[in-house]
C-alpha positions as CSV (number, residue, x, y, z in Angstrom):
1,M,134.6,61.8,111.3
2,G,133.6,60.8,107.8
3,Q,130.4,59.0,106.8
4,N,132.4,55.9,105.6
5,N,134.1,55.3,109.0
6,E,133.2,51.8,109.9
7,N,133.9,52.5,113.6
8,Q,131.4,55.3,114.1
9,K,129.3,53.3,116.4
10,E,132.3,52.6,118.6
11,N,133.4,56.2,118.3
12,F,130.1,57.4,119.6
13,E,130.1,54.8,122.4
14,G,133.5,56.0,123.7
15,V,132.9,59.7,123.9
16,D,131.1,62.2,126.2
17,S,130.7,65.1,123.8
18,I,129.9,65.3,120.1
19,V,131.0,68.6,118.4
20,F,129.4,69.5,115.0
21,S,128.6,72.5,112.9
22,A,125.2,73.8,111.7
23,D,125.5,72.3,108.2
24,I,124.2,69.0,109.4
25,T,120.7,67.9,108.3
26,N,117.6,67.8,110.4
27,E,117.7,64.0,110.4
28,E,121.3,64.0,111.6
29,A,120.4,66.4,114.3
30,Q,117.5,64.1,115.4
31,I,119.8,61.1,115.6
32,L,122.4,63.1,117.6
33,Q,119.5,64.3,119.9
34,L,118.5,60.6,120.5
35,L,122.2,59.9,121.3
36,K,122.0,62.6,124.0
37,E,118.7,61.2,125.4
38,K,119.6,57.5,125.4
39,K,123.4,57.6,125.8
40,N,123.8,60.9,127.8
41,K,126.0,62.5,125.1
42,R,126.7,66.2,125.2
43,L,125.9,68.1,122.0
44,I,128.1,71.0,121.1
45,C,127.3,73.3,118.2
46,P,128.8,76.7,118.9
47,E,127.3,78.4,115.8
48,T,123.8,77.5,117.0
49,K,123.8,77.6,120.8
50,G,123.4,81.4,121.1
51,Y,120.7,81.4,118.4
52,Q,118.9,78.6,120.2
53,D,119.0,80.5,123.6
54,F,117.8,83.6,121.8
55,L,114.8,81.8,120.3
56,K,113.9,80.2,123.6
57,M,113.8,83.6,125.3
58,Y,112.0,85.1,122.4
59,G,109.3,82.3,122.5
60,R,108.6,82.9,126.2
61,S,107.8,86.6,125.5
62,S,106.1,86.2,122.1
63,G,104.1,83.1,122.9
64,Y,105.3,81.3,119.9
65,H,108.3,79.0,119.5
66,I,109.7,80.8,116.4
67,Y,109.4,84.2,114.8
68,K,106.3,84.8,112.6
69,G,107.9,86.9,109.9
70,D,109.2,85.4,106.6
71,L,110.2,86.5,103.1
72,D,106.5,86.9,102.1
73,T,105.8,89.4,104.9
74,L,109.1,91.0,104.2
75,A,108.3,91.5,100.5
76,S,104.9,93.1,101.3
77,S,106.4,95.5,103.9
78,D,106.3,99.2,103.6
79,I,109.2,99.6,106.0
80,V,112.0,97.2,106.7
81,I,114.2,97.7,109.8
82,S,117.4,95.7,110.2
83,F,119.0,95.5,113.6
84,G,122.4,93.7,114.3
85,V,122.5,92.4,110.7
86,W,125.8,92.6,108.7
87,F,124.8,92.2,105.1
88,Q,128.3,91.1,104.0
89,D,128.0,88.1,106.4
90,E,127.8,85.1,104.1
91,S,127.2,82.5,106.8
92,A,123.6,83.5,106.9
93,G,122.1,82.4,103.5
94,A,118.9,84.3,104.1
95,V,120.8,87.6,103.6
96,T,121.0,87.1,99.8
97,S,117.2,86.7,99.6
98,I,116.6,89.8,101.8
99,R,118.9,91.8,99.6
100,K,117.0,90.8,96.6
101,I,113.7,91.9,98.2
102,L,115.2,95.2,99.1
103,D,116.3,95.7,95.5
104,E,113.0,94.6,93.9
105,K,110.4,95.9,96.3
106,K,112.2,99.0,97.4
107,P,110.6,99.5,100.8
108,K,111.8,102.2,103.1
109,F,114.8,100.7,104.7
110,V,116.1,101.6,108.2
111,Y,119.6,100.2,108.7
112,M,120.7,100.0,112.4
113,H,124.3,99.0,113.0
114,P,127.6,100.4,114.4
115,I,129.2,100.2,110.9
116,E,128.2,102.0,107.7
117,D,127.9,99.5,104.9
118,A,129.0,101.0,101.6
119,T,127.3,98.2,99.6
120,L,123.9,99.2,101.0
121,Q,124.1,103.0,100.4
122,S,121.6,103.0,97.4
123,R,119.0,101.0,99.4
124,I,119.1,102.8,102.8
125,T,116.4,105.3,103.7
126,Q,117.7,106.0,107.2
127,F,120.9,104.9,108.9
128,I,120.8,104.7,112.7
129,K,124.3,104.2,114.0
130,Y,124.6,102.9,117.5
131,E,127.6,102.4,119.8
132,V,129.2,98.9,119.9
133,G,127.9,96.9,122.9
134,S,124.8,99.1,123.4
135,E,122.3,96.7,121.7
136,E,120.3,96.2,124.8
137,G,119.7,99.9,125.1
138,V,118.9,100.2,121.4
139,A,116.3,97.3,121.8
140,A,114.8,99.1,124.7
141,L,114.6,102.4,122.7
142,L,112.9,100.5,119.8
143,A,110.4,99.0,122.1
144,Y,109.7,102.4,123.8
145,T,109.3,104.1,120.4
146,L,107.1,101.5,118.6
147,L,105.0,100.5,121.6
148,G,104.5,103.9,123.3
149,E,101.0,104.5,121.8
150,K,99.8,100.9,121.8
151,A,97.2,99.4,124.1
152,L,99.4,97.3,126.5
153,P,99.1,95.3,129.6
154,K,99.8,97.3,132.7
155,N,103.1,95.5,133.5
156,I,104.4,96.2,130.0
157,K,103.4,99.8,130.1
158,D,105.0,100.2,133.6
159,M,108.2,98.7,132.3
160,L,108.4,101.1,129.4
161,E,107.8,104.0,131.7
162,E,110.7,102.9,133.9
163,F,113.2,103.1,131.1
164,D,115.7,106.0,131.4
165,I,115.3,107.1,127.8
166,G,117.8,110.0,128.2
167,Y,120.5,107.7,129.5
168,L,119.9,105.0,126.9
169,S,119.9,107.5,124.1
170,A,123.1,109.2,125.2
171,E,125.0,106.0,125.9
172,S,123.9,104.2,122.7
173,N,124.3,107.4,120.6
174,V,120.9,106.9,119.2
175,G,119.1,110.2,119.2
176,E,115.4,110.3,120.3
177,E,114.7,112.4,117.2
178,E,116.2,109.7,115.0
179,L,113.6,107.2,116.3
180,E,110.8,109.7,116.2
181,S,111.7,110.4,112.5
182,M,111.4,106.7,111.8
183,Y,108.1,106.4,113.8
184,E,106.5,109.3,112.0
185,T,106.5,107.2,108.8
186,I,104.5,104.4,110.5
187,D,100.7,104.5,110.8
188,E,98.0,101.9,111.3
189,K,98.1,100.8,107.7
190,T,101.9,100.5,107.5
191,T,103.4,97.0,107.3
192,V,106.6,96.8,109.2
193,S,109.3,94.1,109.2
194,L,112.2,93.8,111.6
195,I,115.2,91.7,110.6
196,I,117.4,90.5,113.5
197,G,121.0,89.4,113.0
198,S,123.9,87.5,114.5
199,D,125.3,90.5,116.4
200,L,122.5,90.1,118.9
201,Y,122.6,86.3,119.4
202,T,126.1,86.4,120.9
203,H,125.6,89.6,122.8
204,P,126.1,89.2,126.6
205,K,122.5,90.5,127.1
206,A,121.0,88.4,124.2
207,G,118.2,87.0,126.3
208,Q,117.1,90.5,127.4
209,I,117.2,91.7,123.8
210,A,115.1,88.7,122.7
211,K,112.4,89.6,125.1
212,L,112.2,93.2,124.0
213,I,112.1,92.3,120.3
214,A,109.4,89.7,121.0
215,L,107.2,92.5,122.4
216,L,107.3,94.2,119.0
217,E,105.9,91.2,117.3
218,R,103.3,90.6,120.0
219,Y,102.0,94.2,120.6
220,A,103.2,96.3,117.7
221,G,102.3,94.0,114.8
222,V,105.9,94.0,113.6
223,N,106.9,91.0,111.4
224,V,110.1,89.7,112.9
225,V,112.7,87.6,111.1
226,C,115.5,86.2,113.2
227,V,118.1,85.4,110.5
228,P,119.8,82.1,111.3
229,P,123.6,82.4,111.8
230,A,124.4,79.4,109.6
231,Q,123.0,77.0,107.1
232,N,120.7,74.8,109.3
233,A,121.0,76.7,112.5
234,L,117.2,76.9,112.8
235,G,116.7,73.2,112.3
236,V,119.4,72.3,114.8
237,A,118.1,74.9,117.3
238,L,114.6,73.3,117.2
239,I,115.7,69.7,117.3
240,C,118.8,69.5,119.6
241,D,119.1,70.3,123.3
242,L,122.6,71.9,123.0
243,D,125.2,72.1,125.7
244,D,127.5,75.0,126.4
245,V,130.9,73.4,126.6
246,V,132.7,70.1,125.8
247,Q,133.3,67.8,128.7
248,G,135.3,64.6,128.8
249,Q,136.3,62.8,125.6
250,S,135.0,64.4,122.4
251,I,134.8,63.8,118.7
252,V,134.0,66.1,115.8
253,Y,131.1,64.9,113.6
254,N,131.1,65.9,110.0
255,S,127.8,65.9,108.1
256,C,126.9,63.2,105.7
257,K,124.5,65.8,104.1
258,E,121.7,63.3,103.8
259,G,118.3,64.7,104.7
260,T,116.5,68.0,105.0
261,Y,117.4,71.5,106.2
262,V,115.4,74.5,107.4
263,N,116.2,77.9,105.9
264,G,115.6,81.4,107.3
265,D,112.2,81.5,105.6
266,K,111.2,78.5,107.8
267,C,111.1,76.2,104.7
268,V,112.0,72.6,105.1
269,Y,113.9,71.6,101.9
270,M,116.3,69.0,100.5
271,K,119.3,69.7,98.2
272,H,118.6,68.9,94.6
273,D,121.5,66.5,94.2
274,K,120.2,64.2,97.0
275,Q,117.7,61.3,96.7
276,P,115.4,60.0,99.5
277,S,117.3,56.7,99.1
278,D,120.6,58.4,100.2
279,I,120.8,57.2,103.8
280,N,124.0,55.3,104.2
281,G,125.5,58.1,106.3
282,L,122.3,58.4,108.4
283,N,122.3,54.6,109.0
284,S,125.9,54.8,109.9
285,I,125.4,57.1,112.8
286,A,122.1,55.6,113.8
287,N,123.7,52.2,114.3
288,A,124.8,53.4,117.7
289,L,121.1,53.4,118.6
290,G,120.3,50.2,116.9
291,L,118.3,52.1,114.2
292,H,118.4,51.2,110.5
293,G,116.1,53.2,108.2
294,Q,115.0,52.0,104.8
295,N,114.6,55.5,103.3
296,L,114.8,59.2,104.3
297,M,111.2,59.2,105.5
298,D,112.0,56.7,108.2
299,Y,114.1,59.4,109.8
300,S,112.4,62.6,108.6
301,N,109.0,61.5,110.1
302,Q,110.6,61.3,113.5
303,L,111.4,65.0,113.6
304,P,109.6,66.7,116.6
305,K,106.0,67.7,115.6
306,D,105.8,70.1,118.6
307,Q,108.5,72.1,116.9
308,G,106.5,72.5,113.7
309,F,107.9,69.5,111.7
310,K,105.4,67.5,109.6
311,I,105.1,64.1,108.1
312,L,106.7,64.1,104.7
313,G,104.5,63.5,101.7
314,D,105.1,63.9,98.0
315,G,107.1,66.8,96.6
316,L,110.4,66.1,98.2
317,K,112.1,67.8,95.3
318,K,110.2,71.1,95.7
319,H,112.2,74.1,96.8
320,C,110.0,74.2,99.9
321,I,108.6,70.9,101.0
322,Y,106.6,72.6,103.7
323,K,107.0,75.6,106.1
324,L,107.3,75.4,109.9
325,A,104.3,77.0,111.5
326,P,104.8,78.9,114.8
327,Q,103.6,76.8,117.7
328,E,102.1,78.4,120.7
329,R,104.1,78.5,123.9
330,K,103.3,79.6,127.4
331,K,104.0,83.3,127.8
332,E,106.3,84.2,130.7
333,F,107.5,87.8,130.4
334,A,109.8,89.2,133.0
335,L,112.4,91.8,132.1
336,D,115.6,92.3,134.0
337,E,116.7,95.8,135.0
338,I,118.8,97.4,132.4
339,D,122.3,97.8,133.8
340,D,124.8,100.4,132.7
341,L,125.6,99.9,129.0
342,P,129.1,98.8,128.3
343,V,131.7,101.1,126.8
344,Y,134.1,100.0,124.1
345,D,136.9,102.4,123.8
346,G,139.7,102.6,121.2
347,A,140.1,100.7,118.0
348,L,137.7,97.8,117.5
349,I,137.4,94.9,115.0
350,Y,134.3,93.1,113.7
351,T,134.8,89.4,112.9
352,Y,132.4,87.7,110.5
353,K,132.3,84.8,108.0
354,V,132.6,84.9,104.3
355,E,132.6,82.1,101.8
356,K,135.8,80.2,101.1
357,P,137.8,82.3,98.6
358,T,138.7,81.3,95.1
359,V,142.4,81.0,94.2
360,E,142.3,84.6,92.9
361,E,140.8,85.9,96.1
362,K,143.0,84.0,98.6
363,Q,145.1,87.0,99.6
364,I,141.9,88.6,101.0
365,S,141.7,85.9,103.6
366,S,144.7,87.4,105.4
367,E,143.6,91.1,105.4
368,L,142.2,93.4,108.0
369,F,140.3,96.3,106.4
370,G,140.0,99.7,108.1
371,S,139.4,103.4,107.3
372,N,141.9,106.2,107.2
373,Q,140.6,107.2,110.6
374,F,141.2,103.7,111.9
375,A,144.8,103.9,110.5
376,M,145.4,107.2,112.3
377,A,144.0,105.9,115.6
378,T,146.1,102.8,115.5
379,K,149.2,104.3,113.8
380,L,149.0,101.5,111.2
381,Q,150.1,102.0,107.7
382,D,148.6,100.3,104.6
383,G,150.4,97.0,104.1
384,E,151.7,96.4,107.6
385,L,151.6,92.9,108.9
386,I,150.1,92.5,112.4
387,S,149.1,89.7,114.8
388,F,146.2,89.7,117.3
389,E,143.8,87.4,119.1
390,V,140.0,87.1,119.0
391,G,138.2,84.6,121.2
392,G,141.4,82.6,121.7
393,D,142.1,82.4,118.0
394,K,145.3,83.9,116.7
395,F,145.3,85.9,113.5
396,K,147.9,87.3,111.2
397,R,146.6,90.0,109.0
398,V,147.9,92.5,106.5
399,F,146.2,95.8,107.3
400,K,144.6,97.5,104.3
401,I,143.1,100.9,104.1
402,D,139.6,101.0,102.6
403,T,138.8,104.6,101.5
404,H,135.1,103.8,101.5
405,M,135.0,102.9,105.2
406,K,134.5,105.3,108.1
407,G,135.1,105.2,111.8
408,V,137.4,103.2,114.1
409,I,136.0,99.7,113.5
410,A,138.0,97.4,111.2
411,L,136.5,94.4,109.3
412,N,138.1,91.0,110.0
413,P,136.4,88.6,107.5
414,V,137.2,84.9,108.1
415,F,136.8,81.9,105.8
416,D,137.6,78.8,108.0
417,I,134.5,77.2,109.4
418,K,136.6,75.2,111.8
419,L,137.2,78.2,114.1
420,S,137.2,77.7,117.8
421,A,134.0,77.4,119.8
422,D,135.0,80.6,121.7
423,L,135.2,82.6,118.6
424,L,131.9,81.3,117.1
425,S,130.0,81.9,120.3
426,S,131.6,85.3,121.1
427,Y,130.2,88.8,120.5
428,R,131.3,89.8,117.1
429,F,132.9,93.1,118.1
430,S,136.2,93.1,120.1
431,R,138.9,95.5,121.1
432,L,142.1,95.3,119.0
433,A,145.3,94.7,120.8
434,F,147.9,93.9,118.1
435,E,151.6,93.4,117.6
436,K,153.5,94.4,114.4
437,I,155.4,91.5,112.9
438,N,159.1,92.4,112.3
439,N,157.9,95.9,111.1
440,Q,157.2,94.0,107.8
441,K,155.2,95.9,105.2
442,I,153.4,94.1,102.3
443,G,152.3,95.9,99.2
444,N,152.5,99.7,98.9
445,N,150.5,102.6,99.9
446,D,150.8,104.6,96.7
447,E,152.1,107.5,98.7
């Protein structure tokens, strides 16, 4: 639905569910939320739902509605730990700023992920490789390691003592000595930041992981940054009460891009090419509620104050108009028992988003990248064309061997933002079941 559609009011009236991506502005999100409250519409944003649920569980355990860390605390950190962050994922704009800080400030950098990242080799102090699917166990091991010597409430201390550390270490493939080596570099004067990424938001045990990570902020003094999975995912997560699935008649709402956004640094900002008077699109969708603003502030100042939003003043063109401050929440900590960690056997693929390719790069959009080891495990040759499914989406890919890669996890970069809700909300790792297409081979292997 475009912003010039004269029938938007009627379209909103006639549907049960509104589907949108996380590139909408805060003001658009507020109007959609009012449509939910006043007209009983369901709001579907697959990019954001898992992140919103993660933040809610995080808030119950940390006592604050959003994470406390930001780029300033990151820049002043002696040690930076990343967990579940894929630094080649371009859907999360904050990654670029984090990379810059790692380059300029050169903190000790502990990179935790199932895949080695060749682009980070010069920055990494310690690589802790864990098994795909074992993130819940890794979060428990992190909590056990970083909280073990802290003064804790009895219920938290009892919980840590109940962890089967030997089992968690063996099943996640994270050695106790690896974590001890990391912990030995931390003392009372050490500033530690922990960056959390999209691998965790869509994990089946995301809520449990959120609780464990929140304990580190609350009791270990760790500065936590939960990197948003898309442009305004944080704003949408704080404003909209999102639903899980579409029901009844639905429409796809496309952003008019009028208004403000929230970045991973919790800064509320407006794009430079926009003016506060640009509200034709906002008025168009607000018509369904009988609203008609005179300027952007008429909408911006309705954003929920209990979520940290403020009344707009001067300086709308500043890079950061203001920052969201963490708001206190009632603490309700209760950890579920940690079940057996899942096992992902065989060849796996990792699906993530990159920016839309230029004309010269378009061929990359149809390639699956794997190591020589992956090629041997799957009996695939460089240049073979295959088909497979992820989250209900069908892919055709040319398999390409990347000699810099290791292990049996292939990279499946995708460009199209209009991917299915199932794929956007699914855990990023999946088993690969593929078919070769007519034994067709594209390119050559230089054999």
